C-alpha positions in Angstrom: 0.0 -0.1 0.0 2.7 2.5 0.9 4.8 1.5 -2.2 1.9 2.1 -4.4 1.3 5.8 -3.0 5.1 6.3 -3.3 5.0 5.4 -6.9 2.1 7.8 -7.6 4.1 10.5 -5.9 7.0 10.1 -8.2 4.9 9.9 -11.2 3.4 13.4 -11.1 5.6 16.0 -9.4 2.9 18.7 -9.5 0.3 16.6 -7.6 2.8 14.7 -5.3 2.5 17.3 -2.5 -1.4 16.9 -2.7 -1.3 13.2 -2.3 1.3 13.3 0.5 -0.6 16.2 2.4 -3.7 14.2 2.5 -2.4 10.7 2.9 0.2 11.5 5.6 -2.7 12.9 7.8 -5.0 9.8 7.3 -2.0 7.4 7.9 -1.7 8.6 11.5 -4.7 6.6 12.4 -3.4 3.2 11.3 -0.4 1.2 11.6 1.1 2.0 8.2 2.1 5.6 9.2 5.5 4.7 10.5 6.5 2.8 7.3 5.0 5.5 5.0 6.7 8.3 6.9 10.1 6.5 6.7 9.7 5.9 3.0 8.7 9.5 2.2 11.7 10.8 4.3 14.2 8.9 2.3 12.8 9.7 -1.1 11.7 13.4 -0.7 13.8 14.8 2.0 13.3 18.3 3.6 12.0 19.9 0.4 9.1 17.6 0.3 8.0 18.6 3.8 8.2 22.3 2.8 6.4 21.6 -0.3 3.7 19.7 1.4 3.2 22.5 4.0 2.8 25.2 1.4 0.5 22.9 -0.5 -1.8 22.4 2.5 -1.9 26.3 3.2 -2.7 26.9 -0.5 -5.6 24.5 -0.4 -6.9 25.9 2.7 -6.8 29.4 1.3 -8.6 28.4 -1.9 -11.3 26.4 -0.2 -11.6 29.0 2.6 -11.0 26.4 5.3 -10.0 27.5 8.8 -6.6 26.7 9.9 -7.7 24.5 13.0 -9.7 22.2 10.9 -8.1 18.8 10.0 -8.3 17.3 6.4 -10.5 14.4 5.8 -10.7 12.1 2.7 -14.1 12.7 1.1 -14.3 9.1 0.0 -13.6 7.7 3.5 -15.6 10.4 5.6 -18.7 8.8 7.1 -21.9 10.5 6.4 -23.1 12.9 9.1 -26.9 13.5 9.8 -28.5 16.4 11.6 -26.6 19.5 10.8 -27.7 22.9 11.9 -28.0 24.0 8.2 -31.2 21.9 7.8 -32.9 24.3 10.2 -31.8 27.6 8.5 -32.8 29.5 5.5 -30.2 29.6 2.6 -27.6 32.4 3.3 -28.3 33.9 -0.1 -31.6 35.3 1.2 -29.4 37.7 3.6 -26.3 38.0 1.5 -24.9 41.5 0.8 -24.5 42.8 -2.8 -20.8 42.0 -2.9 -21.4 38.6 -1.2 -24.0 37.8 -3.7 -21.9 39.0 -6.6 -19.1 36.7 -6.0 -21.2 33.9 -4.3 -19.2 34.1 -1.0 -22.2 32.8 0.7 -21.7 29.4 -0.8 -18.2 28.9 0.7 -19.7 27.2 3.7 -21.3 24.6 1.7 -18.1 23.9 -0.4 -16.2 23.6 2.8 -18.7 21.0 4.0 -18.8 19.2 0.9 -15.0 18.8 0.8 -15.0 17.2 4.3 -17.8 14.8 3.8 -20.3 13.8 1.2 -23.2 16.1 1.3 -26.8 14.7 2.3 -30.1 16.3 2.1 -30.1 17.3 5.8 -26.9 19.3 5.0 -28.7 21.7 2.6 -30.3 24.8 3.6 -34.0 25.4 3.5 -35.1 27.5 0.4 -36.5 31.0 0.7 -40.2 31.2 0.9 -40.2 33.0 -2.7 -38.7 29.8 -4.2 -41.4 27.3 -3.0 -43.3 25.5 -5.7 -46.5 26.5 -3.8 -45.6 30.2 -4.0 -44.7 30.3 -7.7 -47.7 28.1 -8.7 -50.1 30.4 -6.7 -48.6 33.4 -8.6 -49.1 31.8 -12.1 -52.6 30.5 -11.2 -53.7 34.0 -10.0 -52.7 35.5 -13.3 -54.3 32.7 -15.2 -57.6 33.3 -13.3 -57.1 37.0 -14.4 -57.2 36.1 -18.0 -60.4 34.0 -17.4 -62.1 36.8 -15.7 -61.2 39.2 -18.5 -62.9 36.6 -20.8 -66.0 36.7 -18.7 -66.3 40.5 -18.9 -65.4 40.4 -22.7 -66.5 37.4 -24.6 -64.3 38.2 -27.7 -61.2 38.2 -25.4 -59.1 35.2 -25.8 -57.4 34.1 -22.6 -53.5 33.7 -23.1 -51.2 31.5 -20.9 -48.3 33.3 -22.5 -49.4 36.6 -21.0 -50.1 35.1 -17.6 -46.4 33.9 -17.7 -45.0 37.3 -18.6 -46.9 39.1 -16.0 -45.7 36.4 -13.4 -42.0 36.4 -14.1 -41.2 39.8 -15.9 -39.5 41.1 -12.9 -37.3 38.0 -12.5 -36.7 38.2 -16.3 -35.4 42.0 -16.1 -33.1 41.1 -13.2 -31.0 39.3 -15.7 -30.7 42.1 -18.3 -27.9 44.0 -16.6 -25.6 41.2 -16.0 -26.1 39.9 -19.6 -25.4 43.5 -21.0 -22.2 43.8 -18.9 -21.1 40.5 -20.5 -21.8 41.5 -24.0 -20.2 45.0 -23.7 -17.2 43.5 -21.9 -16.7 40.9 -24.4 -15.7 43.5 -27.2 -12.9 44.9 -25.0 -10.6 41.9 -25.8 -10.7 42.1 -29.6 -10.2 46.0 -29.2 -7.2 45.5 -27.0 -5.8 42.6 -29.0 -5.1 44.9 -32.1 -3.2 47.3 -30.0 -1.3 44.5 -28.1 -0.2 43.2 -31.6 0.9 46.7 -32.7 2.8 47.1 -29.5 4.8 44.0 -30.3 5.5 45.1 -33.7 6.7 48.5 -32.8 9.7 48.6 -30.4 9.3 52.4 -29.9 6.4 51.9 -27.6 7.0 52.0 -23.9 6.8 48.9 -21.8 4.3 50.7 -19.5 2.0 51.1 -22.3 1.9 47.3 -22.8 1.4 46.6 -19.0 -1.6 49.0 -19.0 -3.1 47.2 -21.9 -2.6 43.9 -20.1 -4.2 45.1 -16.9 -7.2 46.5 -18.7 -7.6 43.1 -20.5 -7.5 41.3 -17.3 -10.0 43.4 -15.5 -12.4 43.5 -18.5 -12.3 39.7 -18.6 -13.0 39.6 -14.9 -16.0 41.9 -15.1 -17.3 40.1 -18.0 -17.0 36.8 -16.2 -18.7 38.1 -13.1 -21.6 39.5 -15.3 -22.0 36.1 -17.2 -22.1 33.9 -14.0 -24.5 36.4 -12.3 -26.7 36.2 -15.5 -26.7 32.4 -15.5 -27.6 32.4 -11.7 -30.6 34.6 -12.3 -31.7 32.9 -15.4 -31.5 29.4 -14.0 -33.6 30.4 -11.0 -36.2 32.0 -13.3 -36.2 28.8 -15.4 -36.8 26.7 -12.4 -39.7 28.8 -11.4 -41.2 28.5 -14.7 -41.1 24.8 -14.7 -42.2 24.5 -11.0 -45.3 26.6 -11.6 -46.1 24.8 -14.9 -46.1 21.4 -13.1 -48.1 22.8 -10.1 -50.8 24.4 -12.2 -51.1 21.1 -14.3 -51.5 19.0 -11.2 -53.9 21.3 -9.6 -56.0 21.3 -12.8 -55.9 17.4 -13.0 -57.3 17.1 -9.5 -60.5 19.2 -10.8 -61.0 17.4 -14.0 -64.5 16.3 -14.8 -65.5 12.9 -16.0 -65.6 13.7 -19.6 -62.2 15.6 -19.5 -60.7 12.7 -17.7 -61.7 10.4 -20.7 -60.3 12.7 -23.3 -57.1 13.7 -21.3 -55.7 10.4 -20.2 -52.9 9.8 -17.7 -50.4 9.6 -20.4 -51.3 13.2 -21.7 -51.0 14.6 -18.1 -47.7 13.1 -17.6 -46.4 14.2 -21.0 -47.5 17.7 -20.1 -45.7 17.6 -16.7 -42.5 16.2 -18.2 -42.0 17.2 -21.8 -43.9 20.5 -22.1 -42.7 21.9 -18.8 -39.2 21.1 -19.8 -39.6 22.9 -23.3 -40.7 26.1 -21.4 -37.8 25.8 -19.0 -35.2 25.4 -21.9 -36.7 28.4 -23.5 -36.5 30.6 -20.3 -32.7 29.7 -20.3 -32.0 31.4 -23.7 -34.9 34.1 -23.6 -32.4 36.9 -23.1 -30.5 36.1 -26.5 -33.7 37.5 -28.1 -32.3 41.0 -27.5 -28.7 40.2 -26.6 -28.0 38.8 -30.2 -29.1 41.8 -32.1 -27.0 44.1 -29.8 -24.0 41.8 -30.3 -24.3 41.6 -34.0 -24.6 45.4 -34.4 -21.6 46.2 -32.0 -19.5 43.6 -33.8 -20.5 45.0 -37.3 -19.5 48.6 -36.2 -16.1 47.5 -34.6 -15.3 45.2 -37.5 -15.8 48.2 -39.9 -13.4 50.4 -38.1 -10.8 47.6 -38.9 -11.4 46.4 -42.4 -13.9 48.9 -43.6 -17.7 48.9 -44.1 -17.9 47.3 -47.6 -15.9 44.1 -46.4 -18.0 43.9 -43.4 -21.2 44.2 -45.2 -20.1 41.6 -47.7 -19.5 39.1 -44.9 -22.8 40.1 -43.1 -24.5 39.5 -46.6 -23.9 35.8 -46.1 -25.8 36.0 -42.9 -28.7 37.8 -44.5 -28.8 35.2 -47.3 -28.7 32.1 -44.9 -31.2 33.7 -42.3 -34.4 32.7 -44.3 -33.3 29.1 -44.5 -33.3 28.9 -40.9 -36.7 30.3 -40.5 -38.0 27.9 -43.3 -36.5 25.0 -41.4 -38.1 26.3 -38.2 -41.5 26.3 -39.6 -41.1 22.6 -40.8 -39.9 21.7 -37.3 -42.9 23.4 -35.8 -45.3 21.3 -37.9 -43.4 18.0 -37.3 -43.4 18.9 -33.5 -47.0 19.3 -33.4 -47.7 16.0 -35.2 -45.1 14.3 -33.1 -46.7 15.2 -29.8 -50.1 13.9 -30.9 -48.5 10.7 -31.8 -46.7 10.5 -28.6 -49.9 11.1 -26.7 -51.6 8.3 -28.6 -48.6 5.9 -28.0 -48.6 6.6 -24.3 -52.4 6.1 -24.1 -52.2 2.8 -25.9 -49.5 1.6 -23.6 -51.4 2.6 -20.5 -54.5 0.8 -21.8 -52.4 -2.3 -22.4 -51.0 -2.3 -18.9 -54.3 -1.6 -17.2 -56.0 -4.4 -19.0 -53.1 -6.9 -18.9 -55.0 -9.5 -17.1 -57.7 -9.5 -19.7 -55.1 -9.5 -22.4 -53.3 -12.5 -21.1 -56.5 -14.3 -20.4 -57.9 -14.2 -23.9 -54.5 -14.4 -25.5 -54.6 -11.0 -27.1 -50.9 -10.2 -26.9 -50.4 -10.2 -30.8 -53.4 -7.8 -31.4 -52.2 -5.3 -28.8 -48.6 -5.6 -29.6 -49.5 -4.9 -33.3 -51.3 -1.7 -32.2 -48.4 -0.5 -29.9 -45.8 -1.2 -32.6 -47.7 0.5 -35.2 -47.8 3.7 -33.1 -44.3 3.4 -32.1 -43.2 3.0 -35.7 -45.0 6.2 -36.6 -43.5 8.0 -33.7 -40.0 7.1 -34.7 -40.4 8.0 -38.2 -41.6 11.6 -37.1 -38.5 11.7 -34.6 -36.2 10.7 -37.4 -37.6 13.5 -39.9 -37.2 16.0 -36.9 -33.7 15.1 -36.1 -32.7 15.2 -39.7 -34.0 18.7 -40.1 -32.4 19.8 -36.8 -29.0 18.4 -38.2 -29.4 20.3 -41.4 -30.1 23.7 -39.3 -27.0 22.9 -37.3 -24.7 22.6 -40.4 -26.0 25.8 -41.8 -25.3 27.6 -38.5 -21.9 26.1 -38.0 -20.6 27.1 -41.5 -21.9 30.6 -41.3 -19.1 32.2 -39.3 -16.2 30.7 -41.4 -18.0 31.9 -44.5 -18.6 35.5 -43.1 -14.8 35.8 -42.4 -13.6 34.4 -45.7 -15.8 36.6 -47.7 -14.9 39.7 -45.7 -11.1 39.2 -46.1 -11.4 38.5 -49.8 -13.2 41.7 -50.5 -10.8 43.6 -48.1 -7.7 42.3 -50.0 -9.5 43.0 -53.4 -10.0 46.6 -52.3 -6.3 47.0 -51.8 -6.3 46.6 -48.0 -3.1 45.1 -46.3 -3.9 41.9 -44.4 -1.4 42.4 -41.5 -1.4 40.3 -38.2 -3.2 43.0 -36.2 -5.9 43.4 -38.8 -6.4 39.6 -39.2 -6.3 38.5 -35.6 -8.5 41.3 -34.4 -11.1 40.8 -37.1 -11.2 37.1 -36.6 -11.6 37.6 -32.8 -14.6 39.9 -33.5 -16.3 37.3 -36.0 -15.6 34.5 -33.7 -17.7 36.3 -31.1 -20.7 35.7 -33.5 -20.2 31.9 -33.3 -22.3 31.5 -30.3 -25.1 33.7 -31.3 -25.4 32.1 -34.6 -25.1 28.6 -33.2 -27.8 29.4 -30.4 -29.9 31.1 -33.0 -30.9 27.6 -34.2 -31.8 26.7 -30.5 -33.6 29.8 -29.9 -35.8 29.5 -33.0 -36.4 25.8 -32.4 -37.1 26.5 -28.7 -39.5 29.3 -29.5 -41.3 27.0 -31.8 -41.5 24.1 -29.2 -42.6 26.5 -26.4 -45.4 27.9 -28.6 -46.6 24.4 -29.2 -46.3 23.5 -25.6 -48.1 26.6 -24.4 -51.1 25.8 -26.8 -51.2 22.3 -25.5 -51.1 23.6 -21.7 -53.9 26.2 -22.6 -56.2 23.5 -24.1 -55.7 21.3 -21.1 -56.4 24.2 -18.7 -59.6 24.8 -20.6 -60.9 21.4 -19.9 -64.1 20.7 -18.0 -63.9 20.7 -14.3 -65.9 19.2 -11.6 -69.0 21.2 -10.7 -68.2 23.9 -8.2 -71.0 22.6 -5.7 -68.8 19.4 -5.3 -65.6 21.4 -4.4 -65.1 22.5 -0.9 -63.7 26.1 -0.5 -60.2 26.2 0.6 -59.7 26.6 4.4 -63.2 25.8 5.1 -64.5 23.3 7.6 -67.4 21.3 6.2 -69.9 19.6 8.3 -71.6 16.8 6.4 -75.0 15.4 7.7 -75.5 11.8 6.7 -77.5 8.9 7.8 -75.8 6.2 10.1 -75.3 2.6 9.2 -77.6 0.1 10.8 -79.1 -3.4 10.0 -82.8 -3.9 8.9 -84.3 -7.2 8.4 -85.9 -6.4 5.0 -83.6 -4.2 3.4 -80.2 -5.5 4.8 -77.9 -2.5 5.7 -79.4 0.8 6.0 -77.9 4.4 6.7 -79.3 6.4 9.7 -78.4 9.3 12.1 -74.7 9.8 12.5 -73.2 13.4 12.4 -69.7 13.5 10.6 -67.4 16.4 10.7 -64.7 16.5 7.9 -62.0 19.1 8.6 -59.9 20.7 5.9 -56.8 18.7 5.2 
């Protein structure tokens, strides 16, 4: 055991101190400590001890561990239950602006996760605003407002999309500033790259000028990184709220469905709405900010590239994008139609499968396996054919978007050289850096268009489900009320068998 660890230490000099610092503390608790320490002393000497000490200090600093805490192996640490964190609300709720900006409040959880495997009892309680009940109440309240408007104006068509917008528009706006910081900060690097290359080519420039450029580049990337991570933190929370509220409102509606609605909307359709359609809306919420960030990025990139190679070469490169954009929209329209057809076939397949499982005893009793197998296989074959066509169109759309940026760069440089421009290193690298910034917007353009199409279809399906017939209101008890139900008791009569007479039953809420 000791020889194997010694072999690992010599094989990788950079990670040797990390292995020694952890293993040497663990070996103090067993009989191999003496042999391992002796072997380590002969092989590494005093320099290994110094290196190990500094490695331990650096790790504690990076992980924000206190000096008096011992190191534990996460793989060997026994799980601990019943920590105080399970009784407290997440520190994010009370974190200051600086604390929340750099996620300092999460250091405690990282420290605990390093010491031992995290369990559910180690996690903090969510803030009340993040509870599924709260976000579902908000969405349901806005949806009821839509229904009330229809009662007042018969020509008004309730829109679930408007209910989502009124519910989450504040959370959506919270991610605008971080995203804008990321977009603007990203253009500093290409701007400075051109000047750094000129600084290298021109020996007459002072060293201080180059140092200032590097410092500006470092801090611009730092600010852009902080803005990006803050944006994703806000966006992910909003997307989770969208999905939680969608599942909650579907579940509440399913409990109120009438008899006819239950026959038309089977269990498979409800499950499909909760899993697939809610996931589509969540995925769309992730990239919703790109609807405005992408045009801003394209416009800024155009003007900055025009300052380097001129307006005509830049327009020639952007002309490729203008020509190829209609193809993406045409493919998106076909994807929408295939998606709508595919969802109907999926519902049919799930309904057929559920019917088979619910009546499996009858199927086996009358030897109807082949009949039902043929029905299920036919539905599944139709679904697979639709999925195949859908994926082929998505692959074609992906190829067009991936080829777009290289084509823009090539056309722009060809026109620039033909107009007598000198393609130097500073011009080439800075322009390529600018055009490469369009890679992700163009790549995500396909996902955005496809996601919007799928979200539109999912919203229509959800809205149709929410309009389904409900149980009459006289059978539904008001929330928070205590109902006293007068009924007859149960007694035995010689002529009529069992008969109900005279009890008083009180049914409380919950």
